[in-house]
C-alpha positions as CSV (number, residue, x, y, z in Angstrom):
1,M,21.1,39.5,22.6
2,T,20.3,35.8,23.3
3,G,23.2,33.4,23.8
4,T,23.6,30.2,22.0
5,T,22.6,26.9,23.6
6,Q,24.6,23.8,22.6
7,I,23.5,20.2,22.4
8,S,26.4,17.8,21.7
9,Y,26.6,14.2,20.4
10,T,29.4,11.9,19.6
11,V,28.7,9.8,16.5
12,Y,30.1,6.3,15.9
13,V,29.7,4.8,12.4
14,D,30.2,1.2,11.4
15,I,30.6,1.1,7.7
16,S,31.3,-2.6,7.6
17,T,27.5,-3.2,7.8
18,S,25.0,-2.5,5.0
19,P,23.6,0.0,5.5
20,A,26.1,1.7,7.8
21,T,25.2,1.6,11.5
22,Y,25.1,4.9,13.3
23,T,25.2,5.1,17.1
24,Y,25.2,8.2,19.3
25,T,26.2,9.2,22.8
26,D,25.1,12.5,24.4
27,S,27.4,14.9,26.2
28,Q,27.4,12.7,29.3
29,G,28.5,9.6,27.3
30,E,25.0,8.0,27.6
31,P,23.4,6.2,24.6
32,S,21.1,8.5,22.5
33,D,19.2,8.5,19.3
34,G,20.9,11.7,18.1
35,S,17.6,13.5,17.7
36,P,17.5,16.6,19.9
37,T,14.5,18.5,21.1
38,V,15.2,22.2,20.5
39,T,13.3,24.6,22.7
40,Q,15.7,27.6,22.7
41,V,16.3,30.1,20.0
42,N,19.8,29.8,18.4
43,T,20.7,26.3,19.4
44,D,23.8,24.7,18.1
45,I,23.6,20.9,17.6
46,V,27.2,19.6,17.5
47,Y,27.9,16.1,16.1
48,T,31.5,15.0,16.6
49,L,32.8,11.8,14.9
50,G,34.1,9.2,17.3
51,T,35.2,6.8,14.6
52,T,38.7,7.2,13.2
53,G,39.2,7.3,9.5
54,L,35.9,8.9,8.7
55,I,34.9,12.5,7.8
56,F,31.6,14.4,7.6
57,T,30.3,15.4,4.2
58,D,27.4,17.7,3.5
59,P,24.3,16.6,5.4
60,Q,20.9,16.1,3.8
61,I,18.2,18.3,5.3
62,S,14.5,18.1,4.4
63,D,11.2,19.2,5.9
64,D,12.8,22.4,7.2
65,T,9.8,24.5,6.0
66,G,10.7,27.5,8.2
67,G,14.3,27.6,7.0
68,D,15.5,27.2,10.6
69,L,18.6,25.1,10.0
70,S,22.0,26.0,8.7
71,W,25.2,24.0,9.0
72,N,29.0,24.0,9.1
73,I,31.6,21.3,8.9
74,S,34.9,21.9,10.7
75,T,38.1,22.3,8.7
76,D,39.3,18.8,9.8
77,K,35.8,17.4,8.9
78,Q,35.4,15.8,12.3
79,V,32.7,18.1,13.6
80,L,29.3,19.0,12.1
81,T,27.5,21.9,13.7
82,I,23.8,22.5,12.9
83,H,22.5,25.9,13.9
84,D,18.8,25.9,14.6
85,T,17.0,29.2,15.0
86,D,13.9,27.3,16.4
87,A,11.7,29.8,14.7
88,D,8.6,27.6,14.5
89,Q,7.3,24.2,15.5
90,E,8.4,21.5,13.1
91,E,10.5,18.3,12.8
92,P,13.0,18.7,10.1
93,C,14.8,15.6,8.9
94,L,18.6,15.6,9.2
95,I,20.5,12.8,7.5
96,L,24.2,12.8,8.5
97,V,26.6,11.7,5.8
98,V,30.1,10.4,6.3
99,A,32.8,9.1,4.0
100,T,36.2,7.6,4.6
101,A,39.0,10.1,4.5
102,S,40.7,7.9,1.9
103,D,37.7,7.8,-0.4
104,P,35.5,10.9,0.2
105,S,33.3,10.1,-2.9
106,T,31.7,7.0,-1.3
107,H,29.0,8.3,1.1
108,Y,27.4,6.5,4.1
109,P,24.1,8.2,5.0
110,S,22.6,7.9,8.5
111,P,19.1,6.7,9.2
112,D,16.6,9.5,9.8
113,P,17.2,11.5,13.0
114,R,14.7,14.3,13.6
115,I,15.3,17.6,15.2
116,R,12.2,18.5,17.1
117,N,11.6,22.2,17.2
118,K,9.4,23.5,20.0
119,P,9.3,27.3,20.3
120,P,9.9,28.6,23.8
121,Q,6.7,29.2,25.8
């Protein structure tokens, strides 16, 4: 059985701008574009909100022709985990979507990060 690899990001969202501004840091706290390259089967991509007062809502996923991606939002809606089987070489589009905890019906989508799937050699 293969273990799960994890790629982690902290997501900061400024909803005072139009459109909302998303910035990311990697697990070492370095600036990132939030678009991982997945090379291992069964990789979890973990996005944790770093902006208080916001929650994750359902992400928008497209171009996942191989059906490689599934997702889960934590009970407190602060962590979005994308599970990527990395079954084939593709670049699915992942749009993160947040809302304020006080008004979860107003959504703030992210620009277009890509998850780059490159099957293991």
